[in-house]
Structure formats: C-alpha cells, structure tokens
C-alpha positions, 0 to 999 in steps of 0.5 A: 445417659443424664448428668448428675448435677449437686445441686446446692441451695439456691442453685440451678441446673444448666438445664434449668437456666438454658445455658451450656453446661461448659459455661456453667463454671464453678465460679458462675455457680458459686456467685448464684450460690452467694449473690443472696447473702450479699447486701449493697450498703447506703449510707447518709453521713452527717457532717461537723456543719450542722445540716450537711450530709454526705453519702457513703456506700459500703457492702455486708453479708447475711450471717444469720436468717433473721435479718443480721449483717456483719460490715466493717464499722468504718462504713457506718462512720457518723451514719444518720440513717442507712439502707441495704439492698439485697438481690431481689427486695426493696431497699431496707431500712437496717439500724446498728446493733453493735460495733467492734472498733478495734477490729474494724467490724460491726453488726447491723439489722434489717427487717425483711418481713421473711427469713434471709439467707445467710453464707456459711461462715468459713475459716481463715487460718488454712488458707493457702497462698493461691487458693482462689477467692470471690468477691461480691460488693458494690464498687463505686455504687455499682450494686452486686459486683463480682471480682474473682483472685486467689490468696495472694499473702497472709497475716499482713498488717495494714490501717484502716481509719487509723485502726491498726489491722494485723493478720489481714488476708491480702487478695488479687481481687479487685477490692475497690471503694464500695466492696468495704464490709463485703464477703471474701468467699472461698471455692466451697461458698464460704465466708473466710474474710470482710473486705475491708481496704486496699493498697494505694499509693498514688497509683502505683499499686493495683490487685491487692487488697486486704481482708479481716480473717 
C-alpha cells in the first residue's frame, strides 16, 4: 500500500526528498513550509558623526504577497538604507512604509518582481504554556537559522530601547541579536508573535526570549 501525505503549500513528501519518513518530523515540515516567508535584514545605520555608518541586522516576515514585510521598529533605527534576503533570491532593497514605535513594529516593502509567499497570521490570545513554537531568524548574521522551544510564559512585561512592552509572550526558543523582527510560529505554521527581546543580565539568564503577541 501507499501512505497518503498531507501536502501543504511548499511542502515536499518524503518520497520527493529521498529521506526516510522517520526523519521527516513535524518540525522539519514546519521549517520547510515557513522558510520562504522569512527574510534576513541588513541595514546601514547613520551615526551622529557625519559620514560614520554601522551595520545592523534583524529579521522580518512576509505578510502580503505584494512584498510587505513586518519587523521590529528598533531594527530600523537610524537606517540609511536596508536590504532583505529571502531564501533563493538575491538581496532586495526595501523601503519603510510605516512605523509604530509604541509597539516596536514596522512595515517595510520590497519589489520582488513576483508574488511572495506570506506566512499565515494566527492568534496569540489562546496560547498554552508548553505549546511548541519555532523561530527562524538572523542571529549574529547567520541567515535563516532555526530554533525550537515552547511557550514559557504569557503576559510578560519588558522594555526594548526604552519602550515599555506589556503582554509579551515568553519563549524558550533561542532568541539572539538578529532574531529581532522575525516570526514566532506555532505548529500550524502560523505567525503568533514578533521576536523582539532577550533577557540577559551578565549571562545569568539563558533560554528566555520575548515576542510581541
């Protein structure tokens, strides 16, 4: 007999990959489904001194096929120019469409020349402690890195760049510099949060990250 394989958009069956079914876990399928919707962000940031620039990194999620991406506002601070890298595509310059500083969110746009694959938007008001989650981002410039974890806490409060952010989702998935703006994804492949901050005090805390619900 044969095994029916529940295809989702962009998902390949084990027969197509040539890999054993046992290795084709739900997490592997989830990464394959979500990866085309995640961009690594690189910015050139102007400083106070004339002619002095630094490089910034972050992540973003495609939320509309016309090239609209959601990220953190703090990723775009002092931005002079920026580029987004989507899997299998050349770097694309982006422009800022809107900022919501009070929520540390921003909308940017790329011109890809063809429709992009948006990540489905889920809900974060019914999350369960211990629920598995996935993060894809750009930690330290390591583009499209993947980490997994669980929902560790709900309605946490923290601050990012002087902005107070209540009702944050706490996760044990590895959140590092460069993950900011990237998606927190549930096991249905839905966007349930925007990774924004880590708790770090002299290296005392590990595995404590926060996402905007």
